[in-house]
Every structure is written in C-alpha cells, then in structure tokens.
C-alpha positions as YAML, in Angstrom:
chain: A
units: angstrom
residues:
- id: 1
  name: MET
  ca: [-19.38, -5.81, 8.21]
- id: 2
  name: SER
  ca: [-16.15, -7.83, 8.00]
- id: 3
  name: ARG
  ca: [-16.79, -8.51, 4.32]
- id: 4
  name: TYR
  ca: [-17.12, -4.80, 3.54]
- id: 5
  name: SER
  ca: [-13.97, -4.10, 5.54]
- id: 6
  name: LEU
  ca: [-11.93, -6.70, 3.66]
- id: 7
  name: ALA
  ca: [-13.35, -5.47, 0.36]
- id: 8
  name: ALA
  ca: [-11.96, -2.03, 1.20]
- id: 9
  name: GLY
  ca: [-8.51, -3.57, 1.59]
- id: 10
  name: ALA
  ca: [-8.82, -5.34, -1.74]
- id: 11
  name: VAL
  ca: [-9.76, -2.12, -3.56]
- id: 12
  name: ALA
  ca: [-7.15, 0.31, -2.17]
- id: 13
  name: ALA
  ca: [-4.10, -0.74, -4.20]
- id: 14
  name: PRO
  ca: [-5.89, -1.17, -7.56]
- id: 15
  name: LEU
  ca: [-7.52, 2.25, -7.12]
- id: 16
  name: PHE
  ca: [-4.14, 3.86, -6.41]
- id: 17
  name: ALA
  ca: [-2.58, 2.19, -9.46]
- id: 18
  name: VAL
  ca: [-5.39, 3.08, -11.87]
- id: 19
  name: VAL
  ca: [-5.51, 6.73, -10.83]
- id: 20
  name: ALA
  ca: [-1.72, 7.11, -11.00]
- id: 21
  name: LEU
  ca: [-1.38, 5.43, -14.39]
- id: 22
  name: ALA
  ca: [-4.29, 7.41, -15.85]
- id: 23
  name: GLN
  ca: [-2.64, 10.64, -14.78]
- id: 24
  name: ALA
  ca: [0.77, 9.49, -16.04]
- id: 25
  name: ALA
  ca: [-0.81, 9.05, -19.47]
- id: 26
  name: THR
  ca: [-2.65, 12.36, -19.52]
- id: 27
  name: ARG
  ca: [-0.91, 14.99, -17.38]
- id: 28
  name: ALA
  ca: [1.25, 17.33, -19.46]
- id: 29
  name: GLY
  ca: [4.94, 17.17, -18.60]
- id: 30
  name: TYR
  ca: [4.67, 14.17, -16.30]
- id: 31
  name: ASP
  ca: [7.11, 11.29, -16.81]
- id: 32
  name: LEU
  ca: [6.70, 8.25, -14.56]
- id: 33
  name: THR
  ca: [10.35, 7.29, -15.05]
- id: 34
  name: ARG
  ca: [11.51, 10.63, -13.59]
- id: 35
  name: HIS
  ca: [8.69, 11.95, -11.44]
- id: 36
  name: PRO
  ca: [7.38, 10.22, -8.30]
- id: 37
  name: VAL
  ca: [3.62, 9.80, -8.18]
- id: 38
  name: SER
  ca: [3.47, 12.26, -5.30]
- id: 39
  name: LEU
  ca: [4.39, 15.12, -7.67]
- id: 40
  name: LEU
  ca: [0.95, 14.68, -9.25]
- id: 41
  name: SER
  ca: [-0.52, 16.45, -6.20]
- id: 42
  name: ASN
  ca: [0.79, 19.70, -7.68]
- id: 43
  name: GLY
  ca: [-0.74, 21.80, -10.44]
- id: 44
  name: ASP
  ca: [-4.34, 22.55, -11.43]
- id: 45
  name: LEU
  ca: [-5.28, 18.85, -11.35]
- id: 46
  name: GLY
  ca: [-3.40, 18.13, -8.16]
- id: 47
  name: TRP
  ca: [-6.68, 17.50, -6.37]
- id: 48
  name: VAL
  ca: [-7.00, 14.20, -8.27]
- id: 49
  name: GLN
  ca: [-3.91, 12.66, -6.65]
- id: 50
  name: ILE
  ca: [-4.69, 14.23, -3.29]
- id: 51
  name: THR
  ca: [-8.12, 12.59, -3.42]
- id: 52
  name: ALA
  ca: [-6.48, 9.28, -4.38]
- id: 53
  name: PHE
  ca: [-4.21, 9.48, -1.33]
- id: 54
  name: LEU
  ca: [-7.18, 10.28, 0.90]
- id: 55
  name: LEU
  ca: [-9.39, 7.50, -0.44]
- id: 56
  name: THR
  ca: [-6.73, 4.80, -0.39]
- id: 57
  name: GLY
  ca: [-5.68, 5.86, 3.08]
- id: 58
  name: LEU
  ca: [-9.23, 5.61, 4.38]
- id: 59
  name: LEU
  ca: [-9.77, 2.28, 2.61]
- id: 60
  name: SER
  ca: [-6.63, 0.85, 4.23]
- id: 61
  name: ILE
  ca: [-7.79, 1.93, 7.68]
- id: 62
  name: ALA
  ca: [-11.26, 0.55, 6.98]
- id: 63
  name: ALA
  ca: [-9.69, -2.83, 6.15]
- id: 64
  name: ALA
  ca: [-8.25, -3.22, 9.66]
- id: 65
  name: PRO
  ca: [-11.36, -4.50, 11.52]
- id: 66
  name: GLY
  ca: [-12.19, -7.12, 8.90]
- id: 67
  name: THR
  ca: [-8.59, -8.30, 8.79]
- id: 68
  name: ARG
  ca: [-8.51, -8.65, 12.56]
- id: 69
  name: ALA
  ca: [-11.71, -10.71, 12.47]
- id: 70
  name: ALA
  ca: [-10.49, -12.92, 9.62]
- id: 71
  name: LEU
  ca: [-7.20, -13.65, 11.42]
- id: 72
  name: ARG
  ca: [-8.74, -14.13, 14.83]
- id: 73
  name: GLY
  ca: [-7.19, -16.89, 16.90]
- id: 74
  name: GLY
  ca: [-3.88, -17.04, 15.04]
- id: 75
  name: ARG
  ca: [-0.73, -15.25, 13.98]
- id: 76
  name: GLY
  ca: [-1.10, -11.73, 12.68]
- id: 77
  name: GLU
  ca: [-4.35, -11.04, 14.53]
- id: 78
  name: ARG
  ca: [-2.88, -8.03, 16.33]
- id: 79
  name: TRP
  ca: [-0.18, -6.68, 14.05]
- id: 80
  name: ALA
  ca: [-1.89, -7.00, 10.67]
- id: 81
  name: PRO
  ca: [-4.69, -4.52, 11.49]
- id: 82
  name: ARG
  ca: [-2.24, -2.18, 13.21]
- id: 83
  name: LEU
  ca: [-0.03, -2.09, 10.14]
- id: 84
  name: LEU
  ca: [-3.04, -1.43, 7.91]
- id: 85
  name: VAL
  ca: [-3.87, 1.60, 10.05]
- id: 86
  name: LEU
  ca: [-0.26, 2.81, 9.72]
- id: 87
  name: ILE
  ca: [-0.40, 2.38, 5.93]
- id: 88
  name: GLY
  ca: [-3.58, 4.42, 5.85]
- id: 89
  name: ALA
  ca: [-2.21, 7.07, 8.20]
- id: 90
  name: GLY
  ca: [0.85, 7.51, 6.00]
- id: 91
  name: MET
  ca: [-1.34, 7.98, 2.94]
- id: 92
  name: LEU
  ca: [-3.44, 10.58, 4.73]
- id: 93
  name: VAL
  ca: [-0.29, 12.48, 5.69]
- id: 94
  name: ALA
  ca: [0.86, 12.32, 2.06]
- id: 95
  name: ALA
  ca: [-2.49, 13.78, 1.00]
- id: 96
  name: VAL
  ca: [-2.40, 16.73, 3.40]
- id: 97
  name: PHE
  ca: [1.27, 17.65, 2.92]
- id: 98
  name: ARG
  ca: [2.38, 17.92, -0.70]
- id: 99
  name: LEU
  ca: [5.76, 17.20, -2.24]
- id: 100
  name: ASP
  ca: [7.53, 20.23, -3.74]
- id: 101
  name: PRO
  ca: [7.34, 20.72, -7.53]
- id: 102
  name: ALA
  ca: [10.53, 19.39, -9.13]
- id: 103
  name: ASP
  ca: [12.34, 18.41, -12.32]
- id: 104
  name: GLY
  ca: [10.04, 20.16, -14.78]
- id: 105
  name: PHE
  ca: [6.72, 19.17, -13.20]
- id: 106
  name: PRO
  ca: [4.32, 20.85, -13.18]
- id: 107
  name: VAL
  ca: [5.20, 22.45, -16.52]
- id: 108
  name: GLY
  ca: [7.33, 25.54, -15.93]
- id: 109
  name: THR
  ca: [9.15, 24.12, -12.90]
- id: 110
  name: PRO
  ca: [12.97, 24.24, -13.27]
- id: 111
  name: LEU
  ca: [14.64, 20.96, -14.18]
- id: 112
  name: GLY
  ca: [16.50, 18.99, -11.54]
- id: 113
  name: THR
  ca: [15.94, 18.24, -7.87]
- id: 114
  name: PRO
  ca: [15.42, 21.24, -5.56]
- id: 115
  name: ALA
  ca: [18.47, 22.13, -3.46]
- id: 116
  name: THR
  ca: [16.31, 22.22, -0.33]
- id: 117
  name: PHE
  ca: [12.97, 20.74, 0.69]
- id: 118
  name: SER
  ca: [10.12, 22.61, 2.30]
- id: 119
  name: TRP
  ca: [8.82, 21.47, 5.68]
- id: 120
  name: HIS
  ca: [5.64, 20.12, 4.13]
- id: 121
  name: ALA
  ca: [7.66, 18.07, 1.61]
- id: 122
  name: ILE
  ca: [9.65, 16.57, 4.49]
- id: 123
  name: VAL
  ca: [6.44, 15.66, 6.31]
- id: 124
  name: HIS
  ca: [5.07, 14.19, 3.08]
- id: 125
  name: ASN
  ca: [8.14, 11.97, 2.74]
- id: 126
  name: LEU
  ca: [7.80, 10.85, 6.35]
- id: 127
  name: GLY
  ca: [4.19, 9.86, 5.68]
- id: 128
  name: GLY
  ca: [5.19, 7.99, 2.54]
- id: 129
  name: SER
  ca: [7.98, 6.18, 4.37]
- id: 130
  name: LEU
  ca: [5.55, 5.17, 7.12]
- id: 131
  name: SER
  ca: [3.25, 3.61, 4.51]
- id: 132
  name: PHE
  ca: [6.08, 1.92, 2.61]
- id: 133
  name: PHE
  ca: [7.75, 0.25, 5.58]
- id: 134
  name: SER
  ca: [4.36, -0.72, 7.01]
- id: 135
  name: MET
  ca: [3.53, -2.43, 3.70]
- id: 136
  name: MET
  ca: [6.77, -4.43, 3.87]
- id: 137
  name: ALA
  ca: [6.13, -5.40, 7.47]
- id: 138
  name: LEU
  ca: [2.55, -6.40, 6.72]
- id: 139
  name: CYS
  ca: [3.70, -8.61, 3.83]
- id: 140
  name: LEU
  ca: [5.97, -10.45, 6.26]
- id: 141
  name: VAL
  ca: [3.31, -10.70, 8.98]
- id: 142
  name: LEU
  ca: [0.75, -12.17, 6.61]
- id: 143
  name: ALA
  ca: [3.35, -14.43, 5.00]
- id: 144
  name: ARG
  ca: [4.07, -15.85, 8.45]
- id: 145
  name: ARG
  ca: [0.36, -16.49, 8.94]
- id: 146
  name: PHE
  ca: [0.05, -18.19, 5.56]
- id: 147
  name: ALA
  ca: [3.07, -20.34, 6.39]
- id: 148
  name: ALA
  ca: [1.43, -21.41, 9.66]
- id: 149
  name: ASP
  ca: [-1.71, -22.32, 7.70]
- id: 150
  name: GLY
  ca: [0.32, -24.42, 5.28]
- id: 151
  name: GLN
  ca: [-0.16, -22.07, 2.31]
- id: 152
  name: ARG
  ca: [3.45, -22.05, 1.19]
- id: 153
  name: ALA
  ca: [2.94, -20.28, -2.14]
- id: 154
  name: TRP
  ca: [1.31, -17.29, -0.45]
- id: 155
  name: ALA
  ca: [3.96, -17.31, 2.26]
- id: 156
  name: TRP
  ca: [6.87, -17.23, -0.21]
- id: 157
  name: THR
  ca: [5.33, -14.62, -2.49]
- id: 158
  name: GLY
  ca: [4.64, -12.37, 0.50]
- id: 159
  name: ARG
  ca: [8.25, -12.56, 1.63]
- id: 160
  name: ALA
  ca: [9.46, -12.02, -1.94]
- id: 161
  name: CYS
  ca: [7.30, -8.91, -2.36]
- id: 162
  name: ALA
  ca: [8.58, -7.44, 0.91]
- id: 163
  name: VAL
  ca: [12.22, -8.00, -0.05]
- id: 164
  name: ALA
  ca: [11.69, -6.76, -3.61]
- id: 165
  name: PHE
  ca: [10.04, -3.58, -2.37]
- id: 166
  name: LEU
  ca: [12.90, -2.95, 0.06]
- id: 167
  name: VAL
  ca: [15.48, -3.36, -2.72]
- id: 168
  name: LEU
  ca: [13.55, -1.18, -5.18]
- id: 169
  name: LEU
  ca: [12.96, 1.48, -2.53]
- id: 170
  name: GLY
  ca: [16.66, 1.52, -1.71]
- id: 171
  name: TRP
  ca: [17.48, 1.89, -5.42]
- id: 172
  name: ALA
  ca: [15.10, 4.83, -5.74]
- id: 173
  name: PHE
  ca: [16.30, 6.58, -2.57]
- id: 174
  name: THR
  ca: [19.95, 6.30, -3.58]
- id: 175
  name: GLY
  ca: [19.32, 7.97, -6.92]
- id: 176
  name: GLY
  ca: [19.28, 4.89, -9.14]
- id: 177
  name: ARG
  ca: [18.27, 5.25, -12.78]
- id: 178
  name: ASP
  ca: [14.49, 5.49, -13.31]
- id: 179
  name: GLY
  ca: [14.11, 5.67, -9.54]
- id: 180
  name: ALA
  ca: [10.57, 7.04, -9.67]
- id: 181
  name: LEU
  ca: [9.40, 4.14, -11.81]
- id: 182
  name: THR
  ca: [11.30, 1.68, -9.63]
- id: 183
  name: LEU
  ca: [9.56, 3.04, -6.53]
- id: 184
  name: PHE
  ca: [6.16, 2.80, -8.20]
- id: 185
  name: VAL
  ca: [6.80, -0.83, -9.21]
- id: 186
  name: GLY
  ca: [7.79, -1.62, -5.62]
- id: 187
  name: VAL
  ca: [4.60, -0.11, -4.27]
- id: 188
  name: LEU
  ca: [2.52, -2.07, -6.77]
- id: 189
  name: LEU
  ca: [4.25, -5.33, -5.87]
- id: 190
  name: ALA
  ca: [3.79, -5.05, -2.12]
- id: 191
  name: TRP
  ca: [0.45, -3.27, -2.01]
- id: 192
  name: GLY
  ca: [-0.92, -5.40, -4.83]
- id: 193
  name: TRP
  ca: [0.00, -8.57, -2.92]
- id: 194
  name: LEU
  ca: [-1.70, -7.17, 0.18]
- id: 195
  name: ALA
  ca: [-4.82, -6.40, -1.87]
- id: 196
  name: ALA
  ca: [-4.80, -9.99, -3.13]
- id: 197
  name: THR
  ca: [-4.57, -11.33, 0.42]
- id: 198
  name: SER
  ca: [-7.57, -9.22, 1.38]
- id: 199
  name: GLY
  ca: [-9.40, -10.97, -1.41]
- id: 200
  name: VAL
  ca: [-8.29, -14.36, -0.07]
- id: 201
  name: LEU
  ca: [-9.48, -13.50, 3.43]
- id: 202
  name: LEU
  ca: [-12.73, -12.16, 1.99]
- id: 203
  name: ARG
  ca: [-13.41, -15.45, 0.19]
- id: 204
  name: ARG
  ca: [-12.61, -17.40, 3.34]
- id: 205
  name: THR
  ca: [-14.94, -15.23, 5.39]
- id: 206
  name: SER
  ca: [-17.73, -15.34, 2.81]
- id: 207
  name: GLY
  ca: [-17.46, -19.12, 2.66]
- id: 208
  name: SER
  ca: [-17.74, -19.63, 6.41]
- id: 209
  name: ARG
  ca: [-20.60, -19.30, 8.83]
- id: 210
  name: PRO
  ca: [-20.46, -16.60, 11.49]
- id: 211
  name: GLY
  ca: [-18.33, -17.78, 14.39]
- id: 212
  name: SER
  ca: [-17.29, -21.01, 12.67]
- id: 213
  name: ALA
  ca: [-13.75, -22.36, 12.78]
- id: 214
  name: ARG
  ca: [-11.67, -23.26, 9.76]
- id: 215
  name: MET
  ca: [-8.99, -25.94, 10.04]
- id: 216
  name: SER
  ca: [-5.68, -24.91, 8.57]
- id: 217
  name: ALA
  ca: [-3.42, -27.31, 6.71]
- id: 218
  name: THR
  ca: [-1.41, -27.72, 9.92]
- id: 219
  name: GLY
  ca: [-4.50, -28.96, 11.76]
- id: 220
  name: LYS
  ca: [-4.85, -25.85, 13.88]
- id: 221
  name: ALA
  ca: [-8.31, -24.31, 14.10]
- id: 222
  name: THR
  ca: [-8.51, -20.77, 12.80]
- id: 223
  name: THR
  ca: [-11.61, -18.80, 13.70]
- id: 224
  name: LEU
  ca: [-13.27, -16.82, 10.95]
- id: 225
  name: VAL
  ca: [-16.01, -14.33, 11.66]
- id: 226
  name: ALA
  ca: [-18.29, -13.14, 8.88]
...
C-alpha cells in the first residue's frame, strides 16, 4: 500500500501542470501571463480545472501514509505527512470555492482586477495560500531529512525550491509583472520537487524488504516499510 501512496504523491504535480498547460493552450481568452490558473475554474469548461484541483488534492492526501512509512524512524516522519494533508486540503478548498472572473476571462468579463472580492473568492485564496505555504514548509522538512541522510544535492535543491517559491509568490502577490506566470512557475518548482522526492522514496521502498532498515550516509539506520 505504501508504494501506491507514494505513487499518488509523484503524480499530483505533473497532473496539475499538464491540465493547466493544456487549458492555457486551448481556452479562448486565457493568458497564463495575466490570468492565474484558478480562473480556469470559471466558464463552460470550468469543471476541468475544478476536477484537477479535486484530483490533485486527493492524491496529495493519499500520499501521506506512504510518506510517513518511508520516513519512519527519522526526521520528517510526523510533519511531512501532515503537510501533505494540508496541501491536499487547500486544493480541495480551491476546488469547491471558485475565484471570481477577472481581467477579460472568461471572454466577456471586464478587463482589470475586480474592485472587491466575493466571499467564495476569499475562501479560495485562503485555500490556495494554505497549499502554497505547506509546499514550502514540506520542501524544507524533506530537505532537512535528506541532509541528515547525507544526500546534499537533494537537501540544497529542496531549500532552493522553497526560497524560490516564496520569492516568486511575493512577486505575484505584490502585483509584479507577469505575476500569474510567476506564481505558476513557483508552484511547479516546489510541487515538482516534492513529486520527485515521492519518486525517490518510492524507489527506496520498492528496493527494500518489508520492515528492513536502510543505512543512511551518516550511518544512522532508517526504517523503510514497503
């Protein structure tokens, strides 16, 4: 079961990226440099993005048990799965509560940012923020675990992705040029790195016997459960 759980974590980010980019290329009036991905939940085809939020949210939550098992006996065992659940919960909130139409999308919507936000748009943004900051935190938690295991490259890239996402998110939230695209790139960096780490943990788990212990580069035994 742990292998299926980790596989869910490895699939979530690529699925989100593929669905978003496919819609960016095909939805009339949508411009990824101006419109956040969340706007795709509006219009006749809005169900596509809503479904993407739902699926990736559920996949993130499903990844929690396998991640806990793969990290058992070391750093990140408790917080990594909790943060995965928070990422998933934020995505589910984003699916249920839509962002308001804005800046010409869907077609026919007045240009510019709305003067006020509806209550459901505010809740949507809270859900998105929960996912974003949980992604950053999870990058740092897993980077700390990789550092303890002597995997310096993974540790440094995890920290770098967390910091990069924070900077790009800040740029987008303060109205920087091409903020929507900047935000999307930040999500891909952090979530993509997390998906890659799920793949690493999956390979470790698949290559170990149930209940066996793996020695890290620091000489500390790390239990892996298939």
